[in-house]
C-alpha positions, 0 to 999 in steps of 0.5 A: 741525844741525837738532836744534841749531837747535831747541835754540837756538830753545827757549833763545831763546824761554825767555830772552825770556820770562824777561826780559819777566817778570822786568823786570815783576816787579822781579827787577832791583831792583838796577839802580841799586845799582851803587855800594853803599857799605859793601859789598865790591863798593862798596869794590872796584868794577870788577875787572880783571887786572893781571899775575898778580893781580886788582885793584880800581878803585883798583889794589889787589890783591883776593882773593875767597873764597867758596862754589860752589853745587851743580849747579843742576838737582840741588840748586837749593834753595839758589839763593835770596837768603836763602841768599846773604845768610846766606853773606855775613853769617855766613860772610863770603863775598865771592863766590858761584859759581852753577853752572848745570848744562847737562846732563843735565837742565839748561839745554839741556833746561830753560832757563826753570827754570835761568835763573830759578835763576841770575838769582835768585842773580846779582840777590841778589849784586848787591843784597847787594854781593858778586861772583858767578861765572856758571858754565856748569857743563859738561864738554862745553861745546865741543859746545854752543858755539852755546848758550853763545854765546847764553847769555853774550850774554844775560848780558852784555846783562843784567848787563855794566854791573855790576862784580859779574859774573865769567863762567866759560865752561867749568867742566871740559873733560875730556881734550880738546885745548886748541888744537883744542877748548877755546881755539876755544870760549873765543875764540868765547864771549869774542867774544860777551861782549866785543861787549857787556861790554868789561871784566868778568873771564872765567874760562877752563878748561883740559883735564883738569878745569881742571888743565892750566894749563901747557898753556893758558898756553903758548898763551894767550887774547888778552884782557887780563881773562882768568884761568885756572881751576884746580880741585883736591881736596886729598886727590887733587891735591898738589904736581904740580898746585901746580907747574902753578899756579906754572908759569902764574904764573911765565909771568905769567898769573893763576889763579882757583880757581873750584872746589876741595874738601878731600876726594877728587876724587870730592867724597867721603872725609875732609878732608885737612887737611895737603894743604888747608893746603898749598893755602891757603898757595899761594893766600895767597902768590900772592893767588889767589881761590877758591870751595869746592865746595859748598853742598849737603846731599848725602851726600858729604865736600865738601858743607858741609851736613848732610842737610835743612839749611834752604834759607834759611841760618841754619845752626847748627854741627850742620847743618855737615859737617866740611868745612863747619865747616873751610871756614867758619872759613877764609873768616871768618879770611881775609875778616874784615879787609875784610869783617867790619865791612861788613855 
């Protein structure tokens, strides 16, 4: 308990310092850009849940499609505005997931460095008029409840008035209990967010690496703007997991695929085009939003960039991996109708 208190104090002091510095430095230059005509966020505005779908300020269904950044503490070089702008303009991404690594070597140990990275991405997305997922990228979040509560209260205070914000409060719970571990954690963190931000969407993970949607939706969270995350890797996860998704939808609950890959669950291996196609068909049919893993130049199949790809974007095809070329084409094809003419 004493050690936990020290961690919380360290995080509080770091965040307080960051807030003061960035306020003076103009990092929140987009404070007055809530309504940005000609952008995706300007078009759709405040999102909310309606039945199994996400809808916009006009009540029309919205499907967000984009990319997840890699663990911030390990490949943080792409956490910059130029990269985000390239993903918007060249790839037609309408959402970016900022995967703030918690442990090891992440936010719990280095809160100042990780906060700067994630706030840079959040501010860039707001400025550029796209949506952003603030992801507590953790496999043991229920063991870090106090730190998560403090962090999300800060995020809601800083950004809760912006329609661009989506909170993802637990990346991938492992093989633990929904009832006794994940749900109580989620309810505690959601209460902190809702004390400040009453309406932005919150993504909630489920056990077994955000795959037990059937379990979570059998005992759901009591919040009208919660969606349930589903993570899959196409070469490893097939019809059995798609059936879990359909079960959740048939019960009337919305899904957000906040992370997926087209290779194996390890993030490596070859692209499985057949299984990926089945997943795209499912997500298209049920209007499920998604983010592909990941914007990284790591030597693995689901990293979309070749080694040494420029941190600021500007990537030619020879700097994209097989999965990078594949997913770029899929995003452009699906987002072009609403996004292609808006930048």
